[in-house]
N, C-alpha and C positions, 0 to 999 in steps of 0.2 A: 370710536371703538366698538368691537364686537366683544362683549364682555363674559367671561365664563368664572363662574365660581366653582372651584375643583374640590370635591370632598371625597373621602375615601376612609374605610376601615373605622367605623363608629364602635362596632363590636358591642353593642348595647345590650345589658341584660339587667333583671331586676336587682341583684344584689350589688350593684355598682351605681345605683342612682344617687347614693350619698355623694358621689364624686361627679358623675357626669352632668347632674342637675345644674352645678355651679358652672362647670367648665363650657357647657352648651349655651347657657344663658349669657356668659360673657362672650362668647363666640359671636352669638346673634348681635350683640351691641357692636363688635368690631365689623362684622359683615355688612350691617346697616350704614356704619360710617363710610365704608368704602363705595356702598350703592348711593350715597347721598348726591353726589354729583351727576351721576350717570348710573342708572340701574343695570343689572346683570340682564343679559339676553338668554343665558342657558344656566342652570345648575346641573352639573354633571357629577354623579356620584358613582365612583368606580368600585363597587363592591364592598362586603363584608358589613351591611348593615346591622345585622344582627350578629349574635354571639354564637348560636348553634342552630339558626334557623327555625326558631319555633314563633308560632303565631303570636305569643304574648310579648316577644320582643320587638316585634314589628308594631305592635301597637304602641310601645314606648317610643319606637323611632318616629312613627307617624305623627305623635303628638308634638314632638319639637319641630320636625320639618313642615308640618302644615303651619304652625305658628310662624316658622321663619319664611317660608315661601309665599303663602297664600293670604294670610290676613293683611288687613289694610295698615296695621301697625308693623307688618314685616316688609317683605319685598313685593307683595302684592303681584305676584307673577300667574300666568296663565298654567294650568296643569301640564299643558303640552309642552311647557318650557322647562320641565324638570324631567331628567333622564336617569336611567338606572342601567347597570350591569351587574350580576350576580358575582360573590366571591366565595372562596372557601368556607367562609363562617356563615355563609346564606344555605349551606347544607344541613339538612336535618338527617344526621345519621341513622337515625332510628328507622327512616322510612327506605332506606336502601335494601332491597330485597335480596334474598339468594340468588335470584335469576339475574339480578342488576350486577351483583359481585360476580358472578360467573361470566357475564358479558365483558366486565372490566378487566378480568384476568384474561379473557381472549385478546382484548385489545392492548393489554401490556407487552404482549409478544408481536404486535402488529409492526412492520417495517415499512408499510405503503398506505397511501391514501384510498386505494380500493377496499383494504380489509375494515377500514373504519367505516366506509360508504355501506358497506354490507349491514352493519347494524344500525348506522344513523338514519339511514334513509328507509328503513323498516319500520313504519308507525307504532308497531307493538314493542319493539325492544327500544326505540327511542322513548316511548312514554314510560318504560320502567327505569331508563336512565334518568329522565327528568322528574320523576317523582320526588326525588330527593330536594327539589326546589319548589315544592308545592306552596309551602307557606310564603315563600318570597314573590311567586308568581301571582298569588292572591293579593299580598299587599300591593305590589307594583300595579296590577290592574285596578285596585280599587282608589289607589292614591292619585294616578295619573289620569282616571276616568277614562282609560283606552285600554285596547286588548294588544296593541302591537308590541309593547315592551315587555308582555309576558311570553314572547316568543324567545327562543333561544338566541335568535339574532333579530336585529331590527335596524330601519334606517329611516332617518327623517330629515327633512329639507327645511332651513330657516332661511326666510327672505330678510335681506339686510342691505340697506343704502343700494338697492340695483343688484346685488350680488346674490348668489345662491349658496349657502354654506350647508353641507351635508354632515350629519353626525351619524356614525355606523356603530351600533352595539354589538360586540362580540362576547359570546360565552365561553370564557376558558374553564369554567368551574364544572361542567357537566359529569366529568369523571372524578371530583374531588371525593375521597371517602376516609382518609386517615391522615396522620402525620408524616406520610411518606410520600407526598405527591409530587416532590420535586422530580422532574423528568419523567413523569408517569402521565402528565396530562395531554389533551389533545383539544384543538379547536375544530380541525376537520375541514376537508375540502368541500364537503356537502353544505355546512355552513356558510362557507364563504361563497360558493356558488350562488345560493341562494339571496345573498347579499347583492351580488352582482346583477342578478336578475331583476332586483328592485330599485338599483342605483338610477337616479336622476342625474343629468347634468349638472355640475356645480362648478364653481369657482374656487371654493376650498373645502377640503374634506378632513374631517376629524373623526378618529375611532376611538372607542372606548373598550377597555379590556381590563380585567383585574390583575391578572397574572404577568410577570415578566416573560419574555419569549424564551428565556432560558430554562423556565420551568415546563415547558412542552417537550414531548419526545422529539428526538433530533430529527427525524424525517418531516414532522409535523412543522417543528420550528423552522426548517428551511421553507417549508411551503407558506406558512404565514407570513413569514419574513418578506417573501417574494410578493404575496398579496399586498402587505402594508407598502412597500416600496413604490408599486405601481398605482395604488388607489388611495393613498393617505398622505395628508401634508403634517398632520399632527397626531400623535398618539397620547392618550391620556390613560394612566394605569394606576393601581396601588399595590397592596399586599406586601411589599417589604418594609413599611413603615418609616422609610428615611425618604425625604423629598431629593430629587435627583433630576438631572437633565441630561440627554444624550442627543448627540446630532448624528444622524444616520446619513453617511453619503455612499452612494454607488452608482455604477453606471446605469441601473436600471431604475433608479429613483431615489429621491431623498425625502426625509421626514424628521421631525422633532419629537422626542420622547419625553412627556413630563410625567414623573412619578410623584405621587402626593403622599406625604407623611400620613400618619394615622390621626384621625380627628379625635379618637380617644384610645391611647395605648395604657394609661395608668394615670393616677392622679399626680404623681411625681415624674412622670414621663415627658419627653419633649413632643408633645402632641402638635398635630401641625395641619394646615390647610392653605391653599394657594387661591390668588385671584390672578387669572389670566386675560389680558388685554390684547386683542389683535388689531392693529391699526388699520385704517381704512384702505391703504396700499395692499392689504393682505401679504404683506412681507415682513413687516416689524411687529415682533411679539414680545410683550412687556409681561414680566412675571413677578408678582410680589409674594412672599410665603411668610405666614404669620405661625408663630411658635408660642406654646404655653410654657412659660418660664417663671418659677418661683410664685405661682399663684395669680398669673396674668397673662393675657395675649399680648405679645408685642411682635412687631416686625422682625423677621430674621435679617439682619444687616452683613452678616458674615456669609450667608449661603454662597451668593453672586459675587463677592468681592469686587462690589462697586461703591462708589462713594454713599450714592442714597439707597443702597440696598435693593435696588430693582434690577432684575436680570433682563438684558435685552438681548434677543436672538433673531435670527433673520431667516425667513423661508425663501427658497428659490422662487421666481416667477412660476405661476401654475403651468404655463406653456412648456417651461424646461423640466418639470417634476417628472414627467414620464418620459423619457429620453427615446429619441429616434434610435433605430438599429445602425450601428456604425458599420459602413461599408467603404471606408476609406481605402485607396490602394488598388481595388478592383472594380472599376465603375460598371454600371449598368449597361447591358448590351444595347438598349435603345434609350433614346432621350429625346423628349420634345423640346429642349431648350436650346437655343443658338450657343456657338461657342463662348460668346461673350456673356451671355446669359447664366449658362452652366458654371462659368468661373466665377461670376459674382454670387450664385447661390452657394457654391462650394467656400467661397470666403465668409459669407454671412454665417453659414453653419460652423466654420472653422472658429469665428471670433466669439459665437454663442457657446463653443464648448469651453473655450479658455476664459470665459468672463469670471469664473469662480476661482481663478488662480490669482494668488495674492499679487497685488500692484506695487511697483515702486513708487513711493509715496513723497519722497523729498523733494522739495521745491528749491531751486537755486536762489540763495539770498544776495542781498547787495554785498555782503561780504564776500561769499564764494565767488561772485562774478569778478569781484576786483582783483583776485589773487591767482597764482599758479598759471599763468598764461603760457610759460615755457612747456610744463607738463601737459597741458590741455592739448598744445599743437602736436605734440608727440603722440599722445593718446588718439587724436583724430587720425594722424597719418596711418598709425598702426591698424585702427580699427577700418578704416575706409580700405585699407589693403587686402586684409585677411578676414574681415567681419568678426574678429576676436582680438579683445585688448585685455592683459593681464595687469592688475594694479596691485602693488604691494601698499599696504596700508600700516602705518605705524600706530600704535596705541595712542589714542587721544587727537589724532589727526582730522578727525571729521570727515572721513571719505564720502559720505553720503552727499555732501555738497557739491564735491569735485564730480561726482558720477552725474549729479543732476545737470551740472554745467555741460559735461560730455553728451548727455542725452538731448540736451537743448540744441546744441551744436548739430547733431546727427539728424535732428528732426527738421533742421533748416533744408536738408537735402531730402529726407525721407517723407517729410509731412508729418502730420499727427498720426501716431501708430501706437498699439499697445506697448505698455512698459511693465514687465513681469518681473518679480522678485522672488528669489527662492533662497531660505536660509539653510546653508549647508555645514553649519558647525557640527564637527565629529565626523564628516564623511572623509574617508581616507582611501576609497577604492573605486574605481568605476562602476562596479556593481552596486555598492551603496549610493552613489549618485542617481544611477538609474532607479533604484528603489525609492529615493526621496522625490525624484520628479513623478514616479507612478502615483505615490502616496497622497501628494499635495495637488497634483492635476486631476485625481480621481478617473485616471485612464491608465492603460498600459503605457509604458514609455514609448513604444512604437506607435500607439494610436495617438498619443499626445504630440509626437513629433509629426506625424502626418497633419495633424491640426494646425500646428505652427506652419507646416509648409503651405498649407492653403490659405492661411489668414492674411498673407502679404507681408509688408515690411512690419518687423517686431522687434523689440529689445528684450533681451533676458538677461538680468543681473543675477550672478550667482555670488552669492555673499559668503564670505567667511570660509571660502573653498582653498585651503593652503595646499601649497605644493608639496607633495609628500610622494613624489616619483620614487625615490630611493627607498620608501618603505613598501612599495606596491609588490603584491604578491607576483609572481612570474606566471601563474596560470590563470590568470584572469585579466579582463580588460583593465586598462589604467584610466584615471580620471582624464587624462590629455586625450587618450583615443576616444573615449565617450563624448567630449565635448567636441572634439574635432569631426566625429561622425555626424554629430548633431547639426553642426554649422554647414557640413557639406550637404546634408541631406536637405535641410531647410534654407532654401536658395536666397530668402530675403530675411534671414535672421541674423541679428548682431548680439553678440555675448560680451559681456562685460563681467570679468571675474576678478574678484576681491580676496587677497589673502594676507593674513597678518605675518606670514614668513616669507623670506625672500625667494623669488623664483630662480631656477637654474639660469646659468648665463646663456644658454642657446635659445631661451625664450625672450622675445622682446617684450619688454614690460615697463611701466610707468610706476615710479616710487611716490608715495605721498606721505610726507612726514612733516617735520618742523618747517615753518616758513622762515624764508629769508628776512633779512631786516627790512628791505624795500616792501616785501609783501606782508610783513607783520605792520608796518605803518600803514599801509593800503587797507588791511583788514580792520585796525582800529579806527581808522577815518571813517569807513563804511558804517563801523558800530556807533559813530557820534563821539568818540572819545577825543577829538580835536580840542574840545574846551577844556578838558583836563590836562593835556599834555601840550606844554608850552614851547620845547624847544627840541632839537634834534637828540639832545642828552636825553631827554624823558622816554623818547621812543627807543633810544639805545638801551637805557636801563630795563624798561618793560621787556625788550627782546631777550636782554640776558636772563632775566629772573624767570620768565615765562619759557624761555627756551624756544619760543615762537611757535609754541604749540597751541593749536586753535582752542582746545578744551581749557587751558590756563588762560589765554587771553579772554574767553567767555566769563572765566571765573573773576579776573581782574575788572572786566566791565560790570559784573554784579557788585563786587567790592567797592567800586566808585560810585555806586548809586546811593551808599550809606556811609562813605568814608573818603577822605582824601587819597591822594595818589600814594603817599608814604604808606597809609595804613593798607591800602589794596596792595601794594608791592609786599608788603610785611606777610600779608595774609598768604599771598601766592607763594611766597618764597618759603613757607612752611611745608609745602606740598613738595614731594620729590619729582624731580624732572625725569621723564620717562625716556628711556633708550630702549634700542631694539636688538636683539640677539635671535638664538635660535629659539629661546623662550625670553620674552621680554623681561628685562629686570624689574619692572615694575610689579610684574605677576608675582615674581618670587617674593619680593617685599610684601606684597598685599596678602599674599598666602600666609607669610611667617608672621604678619602682624596679627592677622586674624586668629591664628593659631594660639599664640601666646597672651591675647588681651583677656582682661577680666571684666572689662565693660560689657554690660548686660546686651546691648544692641549689637555690638561687634561679635559677642558670643552667638547669639542667634543666627548672625549672617555667617559665620564659621560653620554652625551646625548645617545651615542649608546648604553651604558649599561642599561639606563631608558627604553629605546623603546624596547630591547630585553627582559625586564622583563616583560613588558605589553605582548609582542608576545610570549607566552610561549612555542609555538610549533617551535621557531626559524624563521628566515628569511633572505633572501639574501640581500647583500650590495646594489644593485641596487634598490630593493624595499625600503629599509630603507631610502635611499636617496630621493626618491619620497615622503617619509612620512614626512621628516624633511628637508625642503628646505632652512635651513639658511646655514651658513659657512660649506661647504661639508666635510662630514666624508669619509675618506680614508681607504684603507686596514691596513695602519700603525695604525691607532686607534683601529682596531679589532685586530691586532697582539698584540697591548700594552696590551689589556685585556687579551688576551689568555696567553701571557707570566705570567701574573699574578693570573693565573687560575680562571679567572672571566668568562670566555666563551670559547666555543669549536667551531672550524672551521672544516667543514666536507664538502665532495662533494656532491652536490644536487643530482647527478646522476652518478651511477658507469659508468666507462668507459671501453671500450676494455682493455684486458689485454693480451698481448701476449704470447705465450709459452715459448719464449726467456727470460722471466721474466724481460722485460725492464720496468723502474721505472714508478710506477703508475702515470698516468699523474695528474698535479696539476692545469693545466690552466681550465678555464671555471667557471660558477658561483659557489659560495661556500655558504651554509647555515650556519648561525651564530647562537648559541643558548647557553643561559644561563642556567647552572645547577639549578636544582630545588630550593636547600637551598640558593643559592646565590640569585636567583630572589626573594625568600621569603623575605630575609633581604632587599633587595635593595626596595622593594615595601613598607616594613614597615617603612622605613625610608624617603621615598619619600614624597614630599609636595602634598596633596591631590589635591590641584588646578592644580599642574602639571600633576598628574597622570590623571586627567580628561581630560585636553587639549590633552594628547598623546591619549587617548582613542578616542576621537572626530576625531583627525587627522588620526588615525588607520581606523576609520570608513569612514571617506571621503576617503582615499586610496583604501579600499577593495571595497567600493560601490558607491563612488563618491557621487554625491548630491542626489543619490537614497535612501540613508540612511534616508534621512529627510521625504521621502514620502512613505517609506515601500516597495520599490521595490528591487529586487535583482535577480542576475543571478550567478550561481555556476562557479567558474573558473576549468578549465580543470586540471587534474593530472593523474600520472601514476597509475597502477594497485596497489591495497592495499589490501592484505589478499585475493584477488580473482583474478583469471584470468580473469573474467568478469567486475569486477567493474572500472569505468573510473571516477568517481567522488569521493570527499570526502572532509568534511569540514576541514579546517585547523585552522589559526587564525581567520577567520570570526567569527565562533561560540563563540571563546574567547572573541571578541571585542563585540559581541551582549550581551553576559552575563553580561560582565563589564557595557555596556549601561543600561541595564535592572535593574541591582543590585546597582549601585553607588548612594550614597546619593543625595538627591534632590537639596541640597544646591549647587552643582555644575553641575546638569542637571536640565533644566527647565521640568515642566510638559509635555509640548509638545514634547520636545526632548525624554523623556522617553516613551512617548506615540508612537512617530514614531520609536523607537527603538523596542517597541513591536510589532508594526505592521511590521517591517522589519524582526523581529526573526519569527514571523508567516509565512512569505514568505518564508524564508530561510528553516524552518522546512518542509514546503510543499515540497521544492525543493529535501530535503534529502529524504523523503517519495518516492517521483516520481523516484528516482534514486535507490530505493531497500536498503537504509541505514536505516532499520526499528529500530534496536536497538537504534542508535544514535539519530534518529528523536524522538523515544519514550521517551528516556533520556531528550531531550532537551525540548520537549512539557511540561513535567511535571515540569521542572525548571521554565519554562515561565509562568506556571499557578500559581506557587508560587509566582512569581513576582507580578502577577496580582492582588494578594491580598493586595499588597501594597497600602495604601490609597492615596499616592500621585500620581498614576496612575489616567489618564482618559481614561481608555480602554472600550470601548463600548461593551455591551453585545454580539454582533455579532462577535466581534474578539476572545473572551474567548470562544463562542461556537464552531467557527471553530476550534480553538486550542483544545478543548475537543475532537471534532470528530477526528481531526489528531491523537491525542492520543489513542484514542479508535480503530482507524483503523489500526496503528502501532503494538499495543499490539496485536491485533488478529493474525498479521502476525508472531509475535515472539512466539506464543502460550500462551500469557496471556490472555485467553478468558474471565476470570472473571473481570480482570480489564477492559478489552474492553467494557463489559456490562455497568460496572460502569460510564465509562467516557461518553459513548454514552447516557445513560440515563440522565445524567446531562447535556447534550446538548440539548436533545430534546425538552424541554419546550421553549427555545429560539427559536430554529428552527421552531417550530409550531406558535409561535408568530409572527416571521419574514415573514412567509407567503412564504419562498422560497422553493418550492416544490421539485427542482432538489436536492438542498442540503439536505433537509429533507429526500428524498427518498435514497440517498448516505449513509446517516448514519444509515437509518434503514435497508439497506441491510447488513451493517457491523453488526448490532445488530442480526439480523435474523440468519446471518452464525454463529456468535459467540455462540448463544442459540443452533443453531442445533449441533454445535462442542460438546456442553455439555450435548447433548440430552435432552434439554428442550424443548421438541418438541411442546407441547401445546403454550407456548410462542412464539416460532419460528413460528408458523402457524399464530397466530394473527399479528404479525408483517409483514409476508408476504402479508397478506390479506390487511392490510393498505397500503402497497407500491402499490399493484395493483390498488387500489383505486384512488390513486394520481398521478400516472405517465401515460404518453402516452403509448398505447399498441404497439408502434413500437420502445420502449427504451430498452436499455440493462438492466437497473433496473426492468423493468416488466418481461423480460425473466428469470432473475435471481430469483425473486419472485415467479413466476410460476413454475420454476424448484425446489425450495425449498418445495413448497407445494406438488409437486408430488413425490418427494424424500422422503417424510414423509408419504405417503399412505401406510397403513399397507398391501394392497392387491399388491402382486408382479406385477402380470400380469397388473392390472390397472397402476401402476406406469411406466411400461416400455411403454404402450400405450401412456401415457402422454407425457413422457419424447422424445420420437423419433421425433415427429413434432415439439417439441419445439426445440431441437437441430438442425434440419433442417432449421427451419426459422432463428434462431440466427446465424447460419453459413452464411445463403443467406444473411443476413444484416449486415455482417461484425462483429458481436459481438463474437469474437473468444473465448475470456477468458471465456465468459458464455457457448458457445458450448462445449469448451474443459472440463469444469466442468461437464456438463451433460454427456459426452461421458464418462468420468471416473466413474460416477454413474452407466452408463448403463454397464460398464465393471464390476463394483461389483455385479449386479443383474444378470449377463449372466452366465448361466451353460455350455455354449458350447465354447470350448477353441479356435476354430476356429473363431467364431464371436469375443471374446474378443481381439484376435490379429489383427483381421480387424479394429475393433473399436480404438484401441491403435495407429494403423498405420495412423489414420487420423489427430493425434494430431502432430503438427508441431511446431518447435521452431521459434516462431515470435519476439523475441527480448531478450535483455540482461537479463530482469526480468521475463521471462516466465516460471514459476515454474511448470505449468502444463506439460510441456514437461519432465521435471526431474521425476514426478509422474509417467508419462506414461512409461518412460525408465525403471524405476525400477519395475513397474507392470509387463510389457513385460516379463522382466528376471525371475520374480517369477512365472508368469504362466506358461512359458516354463519349468521350473523346476517342479512345481507341477505337469505337465502333463507327466513328464518323457521324455521330448523332449529336454533335454540339448544340445543334438548336433546340435540343429538348432540356438543356440545362437552364433550369428556372432561375427568377431573381432568388427564390428561397435557397436554391442550391449554392448561389454565389454568395449570399449571406452567411450560410452554415459554412462555406468553404473559407470566408474570411475570419469568421469566429475561430474555426479550426487552426487558422493561419497564427492567429492572435494568442490562442490558449497554448500552442505548441511551443511558442517562444516564452510567454510569461511562466510557464511551469518548467522550462530549461529541459523540454523534451526534443532532444537536438535531432534524434532521427526523424520523429514524427514532422519536425518543422521543415527539414531538407526534403522530405517527401511531399509535404504539402506545397513547398515553394516549387518544386519540379512540376506538380500538376497546375499550379496556377500558371506557372510560365507556358506550358503547353496550351492552356486555355486561352491565355491572353495572345499567344503567338497565332493562333488559328483564328481568334475572334476579335483582335484589336488591332489597332495601329501601331507603328514602331514605338510612338511616343508612349503609347500605354505599357510597352515592354520595358522601356526606359524607367517609367514609374515604378515597376514591379522591381526591377534590378535595384534602384536607388533604395527603395524600401527595404529589401532583403540585405543589401549590403550595409545598409546603417545596423541591422541586427548581426550580421556576421562580425562586423567590427567591434559591436559591443562583446560579442562572445569571444573574440579572438579567432574566428574561423577564417583564416586567410585561403585555405585551399577551395572553398566553396566560392569565396569572393572573387578570386582570380580566374577559376573555371568560367564563371559567368560573365566576368568583365571582358575575358577574350572572346566568348562566344557572342556578346552583345557587339563589341568593337569590330568583329567582323561582319556584322549584319546592317548596322545602322548606316544610312546615308549620309553624305556630307551636309544634306539640308537640314538635319535636325539642330545643328547649330554648333559653333565652335566650342561653346562652353561644356557642353556635354562630351564632346569628342576629348578635350581637353581633361576632364574629369576622369574619364576612362583611362585615358593614357597615364595620368598622374598616378592613379591607383594601381595600374599594372606595374608602374616603374617602382612605386613604393614597396609592392609586393615582391619585386625581384624577377619579375616576369618580362 
């Protein structure tokens, strides 16, 4: 084991020694006990050693740390094995000079790393900023007998069992100055660049930093997050005083984040420290957290919800941590591999990409193999014919065993192949299914499908995916369409779909329910019951009492281990026999029982069920405990509900799954989710007052007291549907909708008004992160809520909501709707006299009008913008650009646009400058000038769509000029990324344009087979989006050009799709 003692937030000072002396003395005892079997390799202290950054405070800290770390009676470690980074309490505020304050004020307005570098890279200004850490740096240099830790950033490599483990120290505190540091701090690319310069090769990389990433300014948070994803396996931090673990998954890298609690927050506070053990495989990480409780240190056995209190987490293999660029669908122009070698390489890459996807773990038991032979034969026949089999499962029927048998039979033909499993509880539309696939696979659904296509034979089990076609919206892809598109696209994929509800008659399906009497007998005999059952009558009695339901047969076998047959039958007979209908009867009974029960255990289970019915996206037990702080809810209560079919328990994050087929890890946080129909029934039976209180508690949990004053900050989460997305709304938006729409009898007018304000803030956050479709939908909902007479929503809030709706509508291509919303907002904006907001709305309106070629109206709006905004503002330049672009004289247009572009870029208005650049490209007749202009457009952020447009236009320009040989591998990579992003963000126009350019590129430079590959991929996307027009257009085009030699299956697919689309 590579062992780390993780300490943080000591906050030591003279007037608390009466308390800290005793606490630290006992902490040393516990630490030495932990080190008895194997000493620590590193002691990592992640900031706030002192309370106010004073030299005398560090003298107190040094005394305890030296006694702990260096003395023979302590850990007896080398000084180089103790590492530090500073925190906000390691700042001596009295040393922050007026000049340093002035620099901080300038940096508080920064929006790019280049501004930070101007000050950080200047030795004089950097010294002014670092002076606040003077006592800290002096302490660290003296304590560790070296000078490297006294630098803002540092890097050390530790040799361990033939491995090299690098630890990076990052200073997040060099701008700390007061109590308002949140979102005002910066790490800075200059600091990270210096780290990279000094990086040595390492097998495992650990970073130390005091603050959570959310405390950094937004542009720096993105930059630092990108650095950690690409360069770090484990991040250790402090600051928030609560121990926590986060698992960060993305297409650009994964890492674990461990937050230490405070070593000393107060005598009666839950002080904490952690012991982190990294296994010799550099994959498995064990964490023990110790907490100060009622005057003694004890191991916190509740934090990780495991039997022994030890948290177990898994790192991906180091080779997979920095992922290669995905270029699926558009292959490289040249290849040194033979066709067979290239196919093998593609398969290995695809298998590596799906390794983190949850695996189907059930194994066919003797009991499973002995029963349901008729159903198995039917399922195999359906699956081999269409590669898709639908299975209706009755509650208690143990369908996993049947599926395991089905997979075993399929593998007799397919050979050993990946068996993937996806929990789909609550999924009711095709779009939701796509989202879940993207979330769990850590890829976009299109990229994941491409990986499945390349990996060879594969089996995908879709669990709890009910047949809800009758409830499917008419304007979106259905579940059936999404699954069929996946099967058609992935030629060796077999899909097994399980539903608790019956399928429509037109769907060939297999029903798994109660066993027949012969199967009941076979099941019992395989379970070893023959010694207890002496006659045919005994088997008949068992079948009658249990209903032939495997779950009850298992109960009977369990009872037979402690009693005779009569006692076992009596015990089973007391349980209800489950039947199935639209909502299984046992669900109704279980919910009713929980609701009226006075038993403490059942009451807790009922509270859990009610909470999860409100939180429709599901939630972890840890979060639920924070929401309901009465008698605690434990895993057994979740297991109780799961056993009765009332909820699903799934892993919140996929873990590493070794090629050795080790069992899928079950440790770590779980997401509890109630199926939709169950949730609907629970809510319909729930007391309205109880529901309202739960909603308020959920609002308090997600937003703290901010929900009462309309403030909000989004929680981080893993990528969803896009390799770029880093945020999404979860239960937060659900809670906000509840707050806004519930009857006023249970919410005061002021509470509903505050909820409306909070919703406005949250929608604004969604828009700022690029979730335009979701923000647009939410804005429309809240505008409907605002019409409720019970609201006291002022005109300004409604106006801002209309502006948000208009802005988002334009981004997703709904220009007519955008114009309507903005025009509705304008009267109020004019009345309020807020010129900046008015100008922003007018810019959206002008661009929407311009996009619809309503040029005269666009000109009037642009002229109004110019009249009301400062000449050196981005809105001014955008308005001037619109006027110039609408000039009918081409030469005059170019003469106007060029100086505007130059001035906008010089002032830092890069989006405006890039908009103008793209217009100049449109007007230019010179290919070289077009390429030069396009080269000026850089990727400046996660949501910079101008770079996508520039990428597509560059390839299009080279193709049009016959210079396709100049299209580089980087161009191809960026073109694929643009293609992928356009789909994932639902930018239909850009996707179609990108597909068209890809088609031209492949048509000129690839074989017909590559053209087929591109069509299959785009066809998959069009079918998901319900775009039959594009699919039939390219299907006909391809059908008319591909030769007979490509294969009957391809031609059959094209013909079938054309027929299906009415062509």
